[in-house]
N, C-alpha and C positions, 0 to 999 in steps of 0.2 A: 092402872094395872101394874102389878109388881114387875120389877126387872128380873131377869134370869138369876142374877146374884141374890136377890132378895128371896126368890123362890127356893134357893138352895138352903135357906135357913131351916127348912123342913127336914134336911138330911140328919141333923143332930137329933131330931125327935125320933127317928126310926133306927138310928145307928145301933143302939143297944140290942133291940130286937133282932136286927140283921146279924149282929155278931153272935148272938145265941143260936140263931138259925145256922150260921156258918159252922160253929163248933159242933152242933148236932150232926150236920151233914158230913163233916169230915170224919167224925168218929164212927159213923154208920153208913158207909158207902154201899152202893148197889152196882153190880156188873151190868154191862150193856144188855138190854133186853129183859132185865129183871129189876127194873127201877120202881117197883110198886111203892115201897116206903118213901123214897125221895119224892115221887110224883104226888103222893098223898100229902106230904108236908107242904109242898109248894101250893097245891090246890087249896089247902086249908088257909094259907096266908092270903092268897088272892081273894078268896071268898070273903074273908074277914075285912079286906080293904074295900069291898064293894063291887068286885068284878063278877060278871056272869061266867061261871067256870064250867068247862067241859073236860072230861078225862077219857082215857082210853083211845086217844086219837093216834092211829098208826103204832100201836103197842101201848106203852105207858105214857104217851104224850099228853101234856096238859096245855089248855088254852084258856086264858082269862081275857074277857073283853069288857072294856069300859067305854060306853058310847056317851058322848058329851056334846051333842048338837052337830050341826053341819060343819064339815071340815075334813082335813086329810086323815087317812088311816095310817098310823105308824105302828109297825110290828117290832117288838123287842124280843130277842131270842137268846136263850142260854141252854146249856146241856145238862142232862140229868145223870149221866153214867160215869162210873169210875173204871179203874184199870185192874187187871190181875197182877198186882205188884205188892210185895211185902213191905210195909212201911218201916223205915229205920230212922225216923226223925227224932225219936225220943221225946216227943211232945206229950204233955199230960192228956191231950185229947186225941192222941194218935189212934188210928184204926187198928183193931185187932180182928176185924171181920174175916171170915172164911166163907166161900161160896162154891157152888158147883159150876165149873167152867164149861165151855162149849164141848169139850171132849169127854165130859162126865167126871172129870177128876176134881178134887177139892183144891181150890187155889186161894191165896190171900187176896184181899181187895183193898185198894187205896185210892184216894183222890190225889193222884200224882200229876194231874194236868190242870188243876185249878177250876174244875167244873163246879165244885162246891162254892168257891169264891164267886164265880159268875152268877150262880143262882141266888146267892145272898145279895149281890149287887142288884140283880134283876128284881127281886122281891122288895128291896128297899126303894128302888126307883119307882116301882109300881105303886107303893104306898104314898110316896111324895106326890106323884102325879094325881092320885085319887084325892088326896087332901087339898090340892091346889087347883081343882078343876074349874074354879071360878076364873082362872087366868089363862085358859086355853080352850080351844074348840076342836072337835074332831073325834076320832076313835083311837084308843090305845088297845092294841092286842099284844098280850104277853104270852110267849110260847116257851114251855119247858120241853125240850126235844130229847127223846131217848136215843140210845144207840148211835151216838156220834163217833165213838171210838172204832166202831165196826163199819162206819160210813153207810149205815142203813136207815137211820132214823129220819132224816130230812125227807128222803124220798117216800118213806112209809107214811109220814104225816101228810105230805102233799097228796099222795095217792088216795088217802082216806078222806080227802075233802077239806083240808085245812082252810083253803081260801074261800070255800063256800061258807064256812063259819065266820071268818073275819072280814070277808070282802077283799077285793084286790088291794093289796097294800100300796100306798104311795111311796113308802120307803121301808126297808128292812134293816134293822140295826143289830150289831153284835160286837162284843169286845172279848178279848182273850188274854189271859195272863201270860207273861213272858219274863225271862230272867234278866231284867234291867231294873234300875232303881225305883222302888215303890214310891208312889206319889207322882210319877210321871206317866205320860201317855205317848204313843207313837203311831204315826200314820204312814202307810206305804205310798210310794209314787209309782203307779202301775200295779202289776201283780203283787199281792201280799204273800200268797202261798201257791205252791205248785199244784198241778193236777196229778193224779196217781192211778195206777192199776195194781191190784194185788192178785197174785196167782198161787194156786195150790197145784203142785206137780206130783203125780203119783207114778213112780217108776216100777214097772211090773217085771220082776225077774223070775227066778225059779229057786225056791228055797231048798235047804237040805242040811246035811251034817257038816259041821265045821272041819271035820277030818277029811271030807271028800269034796273039796271045792270044785274039782273038775267036773262033777256031776250037776253043778248048779249054774245059774246065771245070777251073780251076786249084785243085787240092786244097790248095796251100800257102796261098792266100788264105782258103779255107774254114777250114783248121786254125788260122790266125792269129785269125780271127773267133771260133772256138770257144774258144780259150785265153782271149781277152779276156772273152768273155761268161761263162765259167765262174767268173770272179772275183766275179760277183754272186751266186752260189749261196749262199755262206756269209753274205755281208753283207745279202742281201735275202730269202732264203728259209728261213733258220734262225733260230730264236728266239735272241736275244742271250744268254739265260741258258744256252744249251747250248754246249759246247765242241766245235767241229768244225774240222778242217783239211782243205783240198782243195789238193793240190799237183800241178801238172803238172811231171813230172820229165824228160820227153824229148819231142822233136818231131823226127821224121826224115822227110826228103823229098828226093828228087832226088840227082843226082851232079854236076851242072854248071850254070853260070849261064845257058846259052843253050838249055836244054831245060826245058819245063814237064813235070813228072813226072805219072804217071797216078794216083799215090796218095800220101798222107801218113799217118804213124802217130803218134798221140799216146799217151804213157804217163802215167798219173796214179794217185794214191793218195788215198783218202778215209779219214779217221780220226775216230772219235767214241766216246763212252762209252755209247751207247744203240744197240742193234741196230736199233730202229725208225728212228732218225735216219739211220743208215747207209743203210737201204733208201730213205728219202725222198731223200737226196742222190744216190744212184745213179739213181733215177728222174728227178731233175732234170737230171742230166748227160745221160742218154739222150735226154730231150726236147729239150734245147738242141742236141745234136749233130745229131739228125735234122732239126730245124727249120732250122739253118744250111745243111745240105746242100740242102734243098728251096729255100731262099731264093736259093741260088747256082746253081740249075739242074742240080744233079747228078742224073743219071738212074739212079743205082744207090744202094741203101740202104747206109749205113755199116755196117761190121762192128764190133760192140762185144763184146769178149771179157773175161770175168772171169778174170784171171790168177791171183789168189790172194786169200785172205781170212784173217783171224785174229779170234778172239773177244776180248772185253774180258778183261784180266788182273786178276781179282779173287780174291786169295788167301783161303783159309779163315781166318776171324777167330780161332777157338779154337786151331787148330794154329799160327798165326802168333804168338799170345800166348805159347805154350809156348817157341817158338824165341827170341822177343825177350827173354823173361825169362832164358833161359839165357845169351844174349849179354850182357845187362846185368849178370848176376851175375859174369861173368868179366871182361869188358872195362871195366865201369863204365858208369853211365848217361850220362856225359858223352861217350862215344864212340858213342852210339846216337842217331840223329836220326830225325825224321819226314819222310817223302818226299812232296812234293806230287805229285798224279797227273800223268802225263806223256803226251803224245800219241804217243810212240814206241809200237811194237807188236811183238809176237812170238808164236810159236805154242805157247809153253809151256802156256797154259791147257788145251790139248787133252789133256794128261796127266791132268787132273782131270775134273770133271763136264761141262765144255764139250765134251769129246770122247767123251761116253758113247755117241753114235751110232756111233763108230768102235770103241772098245774094249769096249763092252757092260757097263760097270760104272757104278754110281751111288754117290755118297757118297765119292769119292776126294778128300781135301783136299790142296790145294797150299799151299806157303809160298814166297814170293819176296821177296828183299831186295836192296838195292843196296850195292855195295862201292866205297868211295872210292878213286880212283887218282891224284889230283892231288898233285904234290910240294908240300912246305911252301912253297917259293919261289913256285910257281905260285899257290898259294892266298893267299899274303900280298899278291900284286899283282892278285888277281882283279877288283878293282873298276875297275882301269884297263886291264888286259890280260886279256881273258876266257880262262878255262882251255879248252884245246882239247877239243872235245866228241867223242863217238863219231862215227865215219865221217869224221873229219877226216884229211887226209894227214899231220898232225903230232901225231896222237893217240899218246901214249906214257905208259903207266902207270908210276908210281913203284914199281918192282918190290920194292925193299928193304922198303917198308912194306906195300904192297898184298898181296904174296904170302903172307907169314906170317899176316896178318889173314884173308885169304880161306881158307887151309887151316884155321885155327882156327875160323872161323865155320862152315864146312861140317861140320867134325868135331863141334862143340858142338851144331849143329842136329840131326845124326843121333843123337847120344847122348841128346839131350833126349827123343826119341821112342822110341829103343831101350830106354831104362832107365825108362820110365814104369811 
């Protein structure tokens, strides 16, 4: 039987096709919930590699299943969606796509978080595993998840019966691009990412003429007061030993300067590593919003809507140790780093025990690692010029190093569990 290192010789055979796939995805991104083209491209590649493919799972979700005798079920997951960001990389394959956003307006679209890279790595690993099926036993389930950026896709796929298709996974694997040196990988010790709650807050005032503000209840003024007061929640109501972020990302009100609008809408996100802390901060936000409305004479209660939430991303320690050992054995320990926990968030934990209320299974271990994407030049000057981070309009993975590393990392992680 071939060693893991020998099996990786198949990566070079799929690398060119994976690179072409990546360039196409990057140039033609799809917004969350509208990933029809991206899903079709992934489904086509999985079908060609010999997988039994199902589409339309929880939206545009794609599932490819390759059964290869008795053995463990290993699920590999990557994301389909892109962001409403205007690309400014200047790359020859830069996205110029425009799409209709959630509010009905036209927005630019860009793969600013590396999901195109994740999909290309996933498709490449799926092809290598299919070609080398004589050297492992079990089931490989490849999942292209929609709507990760809105934290809706994992729950939607699981609610639609994903695990009825694949069977209960013995392990779920995922990797995510991050702004450190391409060709390297990193694993967290404990939580990798925070849990989150996103809220939309509608402040209901009384509109009128800008010349007669005394006849109105100005929701813009109330919203401004709310935004300023919310800055005290973390600094004055959270234990300094806890890591919490509260970010107001949007404030929308009115259309013109001579009309006081009837309402203002605030969008914010709270991130923390303890569910109880998240609950306390949400309660504080609710209290402040209601109090500011009362103080300003608003005669209607504000509307506070929970838009989305995600659990803390805490990979399984034992399953992670198996993958990390496999990566170190092949790449060398010098290429494997330890990742400090980050207040970024995503819905991947729902594939494990955090989503047991959705999929009905307990004891589903997850493994999650970071894939470096910064070019050697970017990394060498990182102390003076920061490496562009995820969600930046100039985020541009160094494909020549990151793609083969990502394909190999995903392949090795799957084999480490399939061959146990």
